[in-house]
C-alpha positions as a Markdown table, in Angstrom:
| # | Residue | x | y | z |
|---|---|---|---|---|
| 1 | Met | -44.0 | -73.1 | 50.8 |
| 2 | Ser | -44.5 | -72.3 | 54.5 |
| 3 | Ala | -45.5 | -68.7 | 54.1 |
| 4 | Arg | -49.2 | -67.6 | 54.2 |
| 5 | Ile | -50.5 | -66.0 | 51.0 |
| 6 | Leu | -51.4 | -62.4 | 50.7 |
| 7 | Asp | -54.3 | -63.1 | 48.4 |
| 8 | Gly | -54.9 | -60.0 | 46.2 |
| 9 | Asn | -57.8 | -61.5 | 44.3 |
| 10 | Trp | -59.7 | -62.1 | 47.5 |
| 11 | Ala | -58.8 | -58.7 | 48.9 |
| 12 | Ala | -59.8 | -57.0 | 45.6 |
| 13 | Glu | -63.2 | -58.5 | 45.8 |
| 14 | Gln | -63.7 | -57.1 | 49.3 |
| 15 | Val | -62.8 | -53.6 | 47.9 |
| 16 | Lys | -65.2 | -54.0 | 45.0 |
| 17 | Ala | -68.0 | -55.1 | 47.3 |
| 18 | Gly | -67.8 | -51.8 | 49.1 |
| 19 | Leu | -67.5 | -49.9 | 45.8 |
| 20 | Arg | -70.8 | -51.4 | 44.5 |
| 21 | Asp | -72.7 | -49.9 | 47.4 |
| 22 | Arg | -71.1 | -46.5 | 46.8 |
| 23 | Ile | -71.8 | -46.7 | 43.0 |
| 24 | Gly | -75.4 | -47.6 | 43.8 |
| 25 | Val | -75.7 | -44.4 | 46.0 |
| 26 | Leu | -74.3 | -42.3 | 43.2 |
| 27 | Gly | -76.6 | -43.9 | 40.6 |
| 28 | Ala | -79.6 | -43.1 | 42.8 |
| 29 | Arg | -78.6 | -39.5 | 42.6 |
| 30 | Gly | -78.2 | -39.6 | 38.8 |
| 31 | Val | -74.4 | -40.0 | 38.6 |
| 32 | Thr | -72.7 | -42.6 | 36.5 |
| 33 | Val | -69.0 | -42.9 | 37.3 |
| 34 | Gly | -66.9 | -42.1 | 34.3 |
| 35 | Leu | -63.3 | -43.3 | 34.0 |
| 36 | Ala | -61.1 | -42.8 | 30.9 |
| 37 | Thr | -57.7 | -44.3 | 29.8 |
| 38 | Val | -55.2 | -43.0 | 27.3 |
| 39 | Leu | -52.8 | -45.5 | 25.7 |
| 40 | Val | -50.0 | -44.2 | 23.5 |
| 41 | Gly | -48.5 | -46.8 | 21.2 |
| 42 | Asp | -48.9 | -50.6 | 21.1 |
| 43 | Asp | -46.9 | -51.8 | 24.0 |
| 44 | Ala | -48.4 | -55.3 | 24.7 |
| 45 | Pro | -48.3 | -55.3 | 28.5 |
| 46 | Ser | -49.7 | -51.8 | 28.6 |
| 47 | Ala | -52.5 | -52.9 | 26.3 |
| 48 | Arg | -53.3 | -55.9 | 28.5 |
| 49 | Tyr | -53.4 | -53.7 | 31.6 |
| 50 | Val | -55.8 | -51.2 | 29.9 |
| 51 | Ala | -58.1 | -54.0 | 28.8 |
| 52 | Met | -58.3 | -55.4 | 32.3 |
| 53 | Lys | -59.1 | -51.9 | 33.7 |
| 54 | His | -62.0 | -51.6 | 31.2 |
| 55 | Ala | -63.2 | -55.1 | 32.1 |
| 56 | Asp | -63.2 | -54.1 | 35.8 |
| 57 | Cys | -65.2 | -51.0 | 35.0 |
| 58 | Ser | -67.8 | -53.0 | 33.1 |
| 59 | Glu | -68.1 | -55.4 | 36.1 |
| 60 | Leu | -69.0 | -52.6 | 38.5 |
| 61 | Gly | -71.1 | -50.5 | 36.2 |
| 62 | Ile | -68.5 | -47.7 | 35.7 |
| 63 | Thr | -68.6 | -46.2 | 32.2 |
| 64 | Ser | -65.1 | -46.3 | 30.7 |
| 65 | Tyr | -63.7 | -44.4 | 27.7 |
| 66 | Asp | -60.8 | -45.9 | 25.8 |
| 67 | His | -58.6 | -43.4 | 24.0 |
| 68 | Arg | -55.7 | -44.6 | 21.8 |
| 69 | Leu | -52.9 | -42.6 | 20.1 |
| 70 | Asn | -50.3 | -44.1 | 17.9 |
| 71 | Gly | -46.8 | -44.5 | 19.0 |
| 72 | Ser | -45.6 | -41.6 | 17.0 |
| 73 | Ala | -48.0 | -39.1 | 18.6 |
| 74 | Thr | -46.4 | -35.8 | 19.4 |
| 75 | Met | -46.5 | -34.0 | 22.8 |
| 76 | Ala | -48.9 | -31.5 | 21.2 |
| 77 | Glu | -51.3 | -34.3 | 20.2 |
| 78 | Leu | -51.2 | -35.9 | 23.6 |
| 79 | Leu | -51.6 | -32.6 | 25.5 |
| 80 | Ala | -54.6 | -31.8 | 23.3 |
| 81 | Lys | -56.2 | -35.2 | 24.3 |
| 82 | Ile | -55.5 | -34.3 | 28.0 |
| 83 | Glu | -57.1 | -30.9 | 27.6 |
| 84 | Glu | -60.1 | -32.6 | 26.0 |
| 85 | Leu | -60.5 | -35.0 | 29.0 |
| 86 | Asn | -60.0 | -32.2 | 31.5 |
| 87 | Ala | -63.0 | -30.5 | 30.0 |
| 88 | Asp | -65.2 | -33.6 | 29.6 |
| 89 | Asp | -67.9 | -33.6 | 32.3 |
| 90 | Arg | -68.7 | -37.3 | 31.6 |
| 91 | Val | -65.2 | -38.2 | 32.8 |
| 92 | His | -64.7 | -37.9 | 36.5 |
| 93 | Ser | -61.1 | -39.2 | 36.4 |
| 94 | Tyr | -58.7 | -40.7 | 33.9 |
| 95 | Leu | -55.2 | -42.1 | 33.5 |
| 96 | Ile | -52.3 | -41.9 | 31.1 |
| 97 | Gln | -51.0 | -45.4 | 30.8 |
| 98 | Leu | -47.3 | -45.6 | 31.6 |
| 99 | Pro | -44.7 | -46.0 | 30.4 |
| 100 | Leu | -45.0 | -43.5 | 27.6 |
| 101 | Pro | -42.8 | -43.7 | 24.4 |
| 102 | Ser | -39.4 | -42.3 | 25.0 |
| 103 | His | -39.9 | -39.1 | 22.9 |
| 104 | Leu | -42.7 | -37.9 | 25.2 |
| 105 | Asp | -42.1 | -35.9 | 28.4 |
| 106 | Gln | -43.7 | -38.0 | 31.1 |
| 107 | Glu | -43.4 | -35.4 | 33.9 |
| 108 | Ala | -45.0 | -32.7 | 31.7 |
| 109 | Val | -47.8 | -35.1 | 30.7 |
| 110 | Leu | -48.7 | -36.0 | 34.2 |
| 111 | Ala | -48.6 | -32.3 | 35.3 |
| 112 | Ala | -51.1 | -31.5 | 32.6 |
| 113 | Val | -53.8 | -33.8 | 34.0 |
| 114 | Ala | -56.3 | -31.9 | 36.1 |
| 115 | Pro | -55.5 | -32.8 | 39.7 |
| 116 | Glu | -59.1 | -33.6 | 40.6 |
| 117 | Lys | -59.2 | -36.1 | 37.7 |
| 118 | Asp | -55.9 | -37.7 | 38.4 |
| 119 | Val | -57.0 | -41.3 | 39.2 |
| 120 | Asp | -53.4 | -42.5 | 39.4 |
| 121 | Gly | -52.4 | -40.0 | 42.1 |
| 122 | Leu | -49.3 | -39.0 | 40.2 |
| 123 | His | -50.0 | -35.3 | 39.7 |
| 124 | Pro | -47.4 | -33.1 | 41.5 |
| 125 | Phe | -50.3 | -31.5 | 43.5 |
| 126 | Asn | -51.6 | -34.8 | 44.7 |
| 127 | Leu | -48.1 | -36.1 | 45.5 |
| 128 | Gly | -47.5 | -32.9 | 47.4 |
| 129 | Leu | -50.6 | -33.4 | 49.5 |
| 130 | Leu | -49.4 | -36.8 | 50.4 |
| 131 | Thr | -46.0 | -35.3 | 51.4 |
| 132 | Leu | -47.9 | -32.9 | 53.7 |
| 133 | Gly | -49.7 | -35.8 | 55.3 |
| 134 | Gln | -53.0 | -34.7 | 53.7 |
| 135 | Pro | -53.6 | -37.3 | 51.0 |
| 136 | Arg | -56.5 | -36.8 | 48.6 |
| 137 | Val | -55.7 | -39.2 | 45.8 |
| 138 | Val | -53.0 | -41.9 | 46.5 |
| 139 | Ala | -51.2 | -43.8 | 43.8 |
| 140 | Cys | -53.0 | -47.0 | 43.2 |
| 141 | Thr | -50.2 | -49.6 | 43.8 |
| 142 | Pro | -49.1 | -48.1 | 47.2 |
| 143 | Ala | -52.8 | -47.7 | 48.2 |
| 144 | Gly | -53.4 | -51.3 | 47.1 |
| 145 | Ile | -50.4 | -52.6 | 49.1 |
| 146 | Val | -51.6 | -50.9 | 52.3 |
| 147 | Glu | -55.2 | -52.2 | 51.8 |
| 148 | Leu | -53.9 | -55.7 | 51.0 |
| 149 | Leu | -52.0 | -55.8 | 54.3 |
| 150 | Arg | -54.9 | -54.3 | 56.3 |
| 151 | Leu | -57.4 | -56.8 | 54.9 |
| 152 | His | -55.1 | -59.7 | 56.0 |
| 153 | Gly | -55.0 | -58.3 | 59.5 |
| 154 | Leu | -51.4 | -57.0 | 59.4 |
| 155 | Asp | -50.9 | -53.8 | 61.4 |
| 156 | Leu | -47.8 | -51.9 | 60.5 |
| 157 | Thr | -47.6 | -49.7 | 63.6 |
| 158 | Gly | -44.0 | -49.5 | 64.7 |
| 159 | Lys | -42.9 | -52.1 | 62.2 |
| 160 | His | -39.7 | -51.6 | 60.1 |
| 161 | Val | -40.6 | -51.6 | 56.4 |
| 162 | Val | -37.9 | -51.8 | 53.8 |
| 163 | Ile | -38.9 | -50.7 | 50.3 |
| 164 | Val | -36.6 | -51.7 | 47.5 |
| 165 | Gly | -37.2 | -49.2 | 44.8 |
| 166 | Arg | -37.6 | -45.4 | 44.7 |
| 167 | Gly | -39.9 | -44.9 | 41.7 |
| 168 | Val | -42.6 | -42.3 | 41.6 |
| 169 | Thr | -45.4 | -44.9 | 41.0 |
| 170 | Ile | -44.6 | -47.1 | 44.0 |
| 171 | Gly | -41.5 | -46.6 | 46.1 |
| 172 | Arg | -41.7 | -42.9 | 46.9 |
| 173 | Pro | -45.4 | -42.5 | 47.5 |
| 174 | Leu | -45.5 | -45.8 | 49.4 |
| 175 | Ala | -42.8 | -44.6 | 51.8 |
| 176 | Leu | -44.8 | -41.4 | 52.5 |
| 177 | Leu | -48.1 | -43.4 | 53.0 |
| 178 | Leu | -46.6 | -46.0 | 55.4 |
| 179 | Ala | -45.1 | -43.3 | 57.6 |
| 180 | Leu | -48.4 | -41.4 | 58.1 |
| 181 | Asn | -49.6 | -41.0 | 61.7 |
| 182 | Arg | -52.7 | -43.1 | 61.1 |
| 183 | Pro | -54.2 | -46.3 | 62.5 |
| 184 | Gly | -52.5 | -49.4 | 61.0 |
| 185 | Leu | -49.6 | -47.3 | 59.5 |
| 186 | Asn | -47.0 | -45.4 | 61.6 |
| 187 | Ala | -44.2 | -47.6 | 60.2 |
| 188 | Ala | -40.5 | -46.9 | 60.3 |
| 189 | Val | -39.6 | -46.8 | 56.6 |
| 190 | Thr | -36.3 | -47.4 | 54.9 |
| 191 | Val | -36.0 | -46.9 | 51.1 |
| 192 | Val | -33.2 | -48.5 | 49.2 |
| 193 | His | -32.7 | -49.3 | 45.6 |
| 194 | Ser | -30.7 | -51.5 | 43.2 |
| 195 | Arg | -27.5 | -49.5 | 43.4 |
| 196 | Val | -27.3 | -49.8 | 47.2 |
| 197 | Lys | -24.4 | -52.1 | 48.2 |
| 198 | Ser | -25.4 | -55.1 | 50.3 |
| 199 | Leu | -29.2 | -54.9 | 50.1 |
| 200 | Ala | -29.4 | -57.9 | 52.4 |
| 201 | Ser | -27.9 | -55.9 | 55.3 |
| 202 | Tyr | -31.1 | -53.8 | 55.1 |
| 203 | Thr | -33.7 | -56.4 | 54.2 |
| 204 | Met | -32.6 | -58.8 | 56.9 |
| 205 | Glu | -33.6 | -56.1 | 59.5 |
| 206 | Ala | -37.1 | -55.7 | 58.0 |
| 207 | Asp | -40.4 | -56.8 | 59.4 |
| 208 | Val | -41.9 | -56.1 | 56.0 |
| 209 | Ile | -40.1 | -56.0 | 52.6 |
| 210 | Val | -41.7 | -54.4 | 49.6 |
| 211 | Ala | -39.8 | -55.2 | 46.4 |
| 212 | Ala | -40.6 | -52.6 | 43.8 |
| 213 | Ala | -37.4 | -52.3 | 41.7 |
| 214 | Gly | -38.6 | -54.0 | 38.5 |
| 215 | Ser | -35.6 | -56.4 | 38.7 |
| 216 | Pro | -36.6 | -60.1 | 38.6 |
| 217 | Gly | -35.6 | -62.1 | 41.7 |
| 218 | Ile | -33.8 | -59.2 | 43.4 |
| 219 | Ile | -35.0 | -60.5 | 46.7 |
| 220 | Asp | -34.0 | -64.1 | 47.4 |
| 221 | Ala | -34.5 | -66.3 | 50.4 |
| 222 | Ala | -31.1 | -65.4 | 51.9 |
| 223 | Met | -32.1 | -61.8 | 52.2 |
| 224 | Val | -35.3 | -62.4 | 54.3 |
| 225 | Arg | -35.6 | -62.7 | 58.0 |
| 226 | Pro | -37.7 | -65.8 | 59.0 |
| 227 | Gly | -41.3 | -64.8 | 59.4 |
| 228 | Ala | -41.1 | -61.5 | 57.6 |
| 229 | Val | -43.8 | -60.2 | 55.4 |
| 230 | Val | -42.7 | -60.0 | 51.7 |
| 231 | Val | -44.6 | -58.1 | 49.0 |
| 232 | Gly | -43.6 | -58.4 | 45.4 |
| 233 | Ala | -44.7 | -55.1 | 43.8 |
| 234 | Gly | -42.1 | -54.9 | 41.0 |
| 235 | Thr | -42.7 | -56.9 | 37.8 |
| 236 | Thr | -41.0 | -57.6 | 34.5 |
| 237 | Phe | -42.2 | -59.3 | 31.4 |
| 238 | Glu | -40.2 | -62.0 | 29.8 |
| 239 | Gly | -42.2 | -62.5 | 26.6 |
| 240 | Arg | -45.7 | -63.1 | 28.0 |
| 241 | Arg | -44.5 | -64.4 | 31.4 |
| 242 | Leu | -44.7 | -62.1 | 34.3 |
| 243 | Leu | -41.6 | -62.2 | 36.6 |
| 244 | Ser | -41.6 | -61.0 | 40.2 |
| 245 | Asp | -38.9 | -59.1 | 42.0 |
| 246 | Val | -39.3 | -61.8 | 44.7 |
| 247 | Asp | -37.7 | -65.2 | 44.1 |
| 248 | Glu | -40.1 | -68.1 | 44.6 |
| 249 | Lys | -38.0 | -69.7 | 47.3 |
| 250 | Val | -38.6 | -66.7 | 49.6 |
| 251 | Gly | -41.9 | -68.5 | 50.4 |
| 252 | Glu | -39.9 | -71.1 | 52.4 |
| 253 | Val | -38.7 | -68.4 | 54.8 |
| 254 | Ala | -41.3 | -65.6 | 54.9 |
| 255 | Gly | -44.3 | -65.5 | 57.2 |
| 256 | Trp | -46.5 | -63.9 | 54.6 |
| 257 | Ile | -45.9 | -63.5 | 50.8 |
| 258 | Thr | -47.7 | -62.3 | 47.7 |
| 259 | Pro | -48.0 | -64.9 | 44.9 |
| 260 | Arg | -46.4 | -64.2 | 41.6 |
| 261 | Leu | -49.9 | -63.8 | 40.1 |
| 262 | Gly | -52.9 | -62.5 | 42.0 |
| 263 | Gly | -51.0 | -60.5 | 44.6 |
| 264 | Val | -50.5 | -56.7 | 44.2 |
| 265 | Gly | -51.9 | -56.5 | 40.6 |
| 266 | Pro | -55.6 | -57.0 | 41.4 |
| 267 | Met | -55.3 | -54.6 | 44.3 |
| 268 | Thr | -53.8 | -51.9 | 42.1 |
| 269 | Arg | -56.7 | -52.2 | 39.8 |
| 270 | Ala | -59.2 | -52.2 | 42.7 |
| 271 | Met | -57.8 | -49.0 | 44.1 |
| 272 | Leu | -57.9 | -47.4 | 40.6 |
| 273 | Leu | -61.7 | -48.1 | 40.8 |
| 274 | Ser | -61.8 | -46.7 | 44.3 |
| 275 | Asn | -60.1 | -43.5 | 43.3 |
| 276 | Ala | -62.5 | -43.2 | 40.3 |
| 277 | Val | -65.6 | -43.6 | 42.6 |
| 278 | Ser | -64.1 | -41.0 | 45.1 |
| 279 | Ala | -63.6 | -38.5 | 42.2 |
| 280 | Ala | -67.3 | -38.9 | 41.3 |
| 281 | Glu | -68.3 | -38.4 | 44.9 |
| 282 | Thr | -66.2 | -35.4 | 45.3 |
| 283 | Arg | -67.6 | -33.8 | 42.1 |
| 284 | Leu | -71.2 | -34.5 | 43.3 |
| 285 | Gly | -70.4 | -32.9 | 46.7 |
| 286 | Glu | -69.0 | -29.8 | 45.0 |
| 287 | Ser | -71.9 | -29.4 | 42.6 |
């Protein structure tokens, strides 16, 4: 591999170091950051993600609350849990672990979360603020990708970024974030997806490729311009093995690349913690 590695584990530690200072300031003012998770069903990858999030909270001194509902839970039961968390003063922010079982209405569930407690940045109000160029809470994976690139000294000003994937958790909010008129951003953004013919005709023109389609190996070496930055944000599980949207041979062509493990994932979790701390700071400022 000739590409330099975008080390998400190292970058996440830089984010956590800054958060420790902020958590200490909050603690000195009598505030313990509270973050809750809600997991519906027994999806194994989701359960692993939730466990890692709680471990991260423990590491930084954030109090975490783990709520579980069985896979047959009704919308009424889940909405009742959301109402409970909206009213719980110990919880500064919380998340509903996605994906939800198919019988539940994901859009209605996300809309029921109090916007100020929306740690994932997926509430329509928070997405709307991002659309207006006034972001308050930004979805964790897009925020993590931006911070990962920044910490590795990669300025996106005027660069052509091609995002493969248009999902609400990564593709759409990332496109809005990268195009903001802010230092280090100001990118020219193209969003494509798996149904677009000749993806390579787009990706070969990119300075930066973000693969977020959830389709293993959708980006291969022949689709990447030599020296380009390639971020693998989409993942799929094959049993317990995590597969990336980016084929491993891309590392022979790219200038920078995320590893299959230890790339975007640690940064997503780090930005979740950052959003939780920001929610606690905002509440304190409003009190």
